[in-house]
N, C-alpha and C positions, 0 to 999 in steps of 0.2 A: 506493498500500500504506499504508495506517496503523498507524506501528509501536508506536504506543500499544495495539493489541488486539493485536501478535502472540499467536496460541500457541503458543507452544513447545512444550506438551506433549503436543501430535501429534506429534511426532518421538518417534523412537525413542532411546534412551541414545545410541548411536553416531551417531546425525545431527547432536542436539543438542551430541555434542562436534565431527563436523564443521563445523559451521555456527560455532562458538564461534572455530573456529581460523581459519577465511575470516574471519571480522572481523577475529580481532590481527591478520592478515597483512595485509590492507588497508590497517589503519590504519599499519606501521610503516613505509612511504615516506613518511608525509606530516608528518615531522615535527614533531610536537606539542608543544609547551609547558603546554597545559592542564596545572597537575597533579591536577585530578578527572577529567579524563577518562582520564590516563595511569592513575591509580589504579584507575579501574573494569577501564581494561583488564590491566594487573595481578593485578587479583584473579579478572578471568574465567578469565584463561591459565590461574590456576595453579589453578583449581578443577575448571580443564576437565579437568588433568592428573591431580589427586585423583582424579576419577570413573571415568577412564578405569582406574585403579589400580584400584580399588575394583570395577571389573565386571572386570579380570582376575581378579581372587583370588574370584569369584561365581563365575567360568564354572571354575575350577579344580576345585571339589568339586561332584561328580554330583547327588546330595541339593541342594546349593542349587542348581543350577541346576534341577532340578523343581520348588524351593519358586518359584522364580521364575516358572515353568512354571503353576503352581497360581494364585498370586499373578494373575496376565494371565488365567487362566481367570475368576477370579471376579469380575474387573475385568469382563470379558466382559461376565459373567451381572447385572452392577448395570445398564452401560449399556442390555444389553437392555429390561430392565425398565423402567430408565425410559425410553426410549424407546415401548416399547408403550402407556405410561402417559399419553407424549404425544399417539397414537392419539384419543385421547377429549379433546381441547381444545377442539375446535371441534364439542361433542358439541348439542345445542342445548338454551336456555337453562331452566335449573330440573327440565331432565329428570333420572335418575335416575344417568346414565355422567357428564353436566356435575355433579354433586354430589360422585360419589366423587372425580369426577379433581381439584376444588378441594381438599379435604381432601389428598389422599395429596399433591399436586403440594405443597399447602403444609408438610406433614409433612416434605417430599424439600430443599426448597430451607431448611427453617429447620436441618435437623438434619443430613443427610444427602449433603448435594451436594458434599462434598470427596472422600468415604469414600476412592474410589481415588487420591487422590492421598495417605494420611496414609501414616506409616511402617505396617510390617507389623503390629505387636501392637496400635498401636493404630485402625485399620481391621477387625484381625480381630475386639474387642471392639464399635466401633461397626457392623458387620455384626449380629454376636450380637444389636447396641440393635434395631438395624432390625427383624430378626427380629421379635423380643418385639413388638416396635408394633405392627405386621402382622397380629400373633397376636391381640391383643387385639379386644375387642369393639367398640372406638374404627371398629377398619378393617379386621376381619375382613368385615363385610360391604360395604364397596368394592372389595378386592380379588374380591370374587365378581363381584362387578356388571361390573368391569374385563377379568375373565376372565385373571386375572392369579397364579393361582394355582400353576402350571405353573413361571415365572418367578420366584416367590419359591419355590420347593422347588426348583430348579436353584441359586440365589445359597445356599441353607443345605449343597445336598449339595458345591457346590464349595469353600466355607468349611470346611467338616468336613474333607473332601478335606487343603487347606493347612494345618488347626488338627495333622493326625498325624503330615506329615512336620514342620513346625515344632516340634512335642513332643520327638519324636527329635532333630530338632537340638540342640536348649537343654539336652534332656538329657544327652548328648553332649560339647560342647565349647564354647567358644568362638566358633562359626563362624559366625554368624549376625552379628559385626559390618558384616560385607563390606554385607550387604545393607540393614541399619539405616544405614552411611554412602554407597551408594549414591542409595537414595531420597530420605536427607536435603542430598545433595552436589545431586541433580538438580534437587528444588526451588530450594534457595540461588543454584543459578546461574543458573537458567532467572531470578529473578526480578530479577538481577543485568541478566543480558545487556537485558532490559529498562528497567533502572533507567538502564545507560546511555546507550541506542539513544534516550532520552525525552530524557533529561540533550541529547543533540549536536544531536539538531533539536529543542528548545529554544531554544538559544541560534543555530542557523541559523537558525530563524524569525524569533528578537530580531535579526540582523543584527550577529552578535556579532564581523565579523569573516570574512574570508574562510574562513582556518584550519576554521571549523566547519563552515560550508558547504560546503567540500573535500570535510572527513571524512563530513557525512552524508549530500551522493551518496554517498560511498561506500558506505555502507551499506545508501542504497535500492539500490544495484548490486547487492551482496552477495546481500540478501535476496532481490528481486527473481528472478537466475538462480538461486541455489540452491534457494529454494519451490517454482519450476517445474522443476528438475530431479526434487526430491521426488515433486510430482506424478503427473512423467512415469515416475518409477522405478514407485511403486504401480500407476499406474490403467495402464501401459503406453503410452495415449494424449499427447501433446501438448496440451498447452493453448496455444487459440490467443489470437493478441495482443490 
């Protein structure tokens, strides 16, 4: 497993918290002295606890739960649009499909790749910007060429549904704060986990003592075991060794 390429974005909030706890627990019996590694562990343990509290706050409110569901729906439709676009990546050179794919892919990668990972308000505005760009003369024909009109319409519908509930919450009280906290905390926690794992791996590979080597081996074992469990949990089929 290449820890540098760890894609924790594929984990649910609860799975990410569970993974962090396994990492911190595995380090507690290692008698660590490295101050930077200890600081990383302290930070990710604290952030995991805050993320868990933020999740509980979100789940305690029915409209916040609905908002979270609607956010997942629009993220799904963004992903569907992206995958349907990528079907045409291997079209014959200079064909209408190849030209349309190159234009739309360039727009997506430069402006909208991170849309599903932004905070709720910024993602909403970003989706509106995407829909506007796709409706202009510059890209409208490309959407038709790749038969993406239905996918674009589904993005619009899901974003409009999200905005209705979002507006009701914003007008009523400051109950959106847990959603903001949850999204931003997740991003921060994911980044810190990757930094911690890469730091330990770098020192271990540089032969910086048995302490880091043992810790790196522990991280690898925890990661391998946990991500295999996750794969089995989601697919129901064990991964071959």
